[in-house]
N, C-alpha and C positions, 0 to 999 in steps of 0.2 A: 505494500501500501504507501505509495506516494504521498510527500510530507509538501501540502503546497504551502505557500508564500504566507496565508492567512494566518494559519495555526502555529503559537508562538513556541520553541523549542524550550522548556525551560530544565534548569539546572539544577540540584540541589546542593547547595553548600553553604557551610559554617565558616565565618572567620571571627576569631575569639583573641580581640585584645587587653591585654594585661588583666583576664578574668575580670575586666569592668566594661567592655561595650562589645558587643556579640552582635555579627550582622548574617541574617538565616536569606538565603535565597531558596527559589523552589516552596516556598509555603502556599499551601493550596485554602486554609482556611486558620482562623484561630477560635480557640476553643474557651477556655476559661485561662484567666488569670487573678493573680494577687501580687503582692510584694517578696512572697517566698516561692512562687509557681508557676510558671506560665506551661499551657498545655497549646502545641498546636498540631495541625494535620501538613505534612509534608508529601512529597515525592516518594518518599522512600518510609513512610509508617507514619504515625505518631509521635511527636516528638516531646520531652518532657526538660525544661530546663527549671533548676530548682538552685536556689540562692537566697541572698537577703537584698532587700530596697530595691527588688528588680523594677523597674517602670519599661513599657512601650513605649520609647521614643519616636517612631515612626515606623508607621505599618501604613502598606502598600499592597493590596492583593492584586491590583490591576499587574503590576509587576513583578508579583509572588515575592514583597521584599518585607523584612522586620528585622528593625534595629531595636535592642535593648539593652537597657543601661543597667547599671547596679553589680552586685559583687556575687558573680557565679561559681557555685559551687559543683555540678553537675549536669551534666547534658547526657539524656538517656533516650533512646527509642523504644518504643512497647508499644506492639501490636493492641494490647487488652487493655489499654487505657480509656476510662470512660470520662468524658466531660461532666462538669459538675453541674447538676441541673440544676433550674432555677426555682423561686421560692413557689410559683405556680405549679410547677410541673410535681415538686414534692408535695403540695396539696392535694393533687388530681391523682395520685398514686394508687 
């Protein structure tokens, strides 16, 4: 199957600078986040970023790019991660 010019070829890549700023390319969607954990779906599975003072500095899903700052303690891929449910979803269980 040929790749047409209108379909972008996304590449998954993580760049971490001094454990304080991280750029992630190839992000499909953002799941949940707080200052200790960020969950996102990438082209290679669910990505969990854990740390302290985590903040999404920039989010551009059109370009599949996320920039995170804060102290990064771990980066994990996990296909079994479930996004935290919202308050309404918890009540309608």
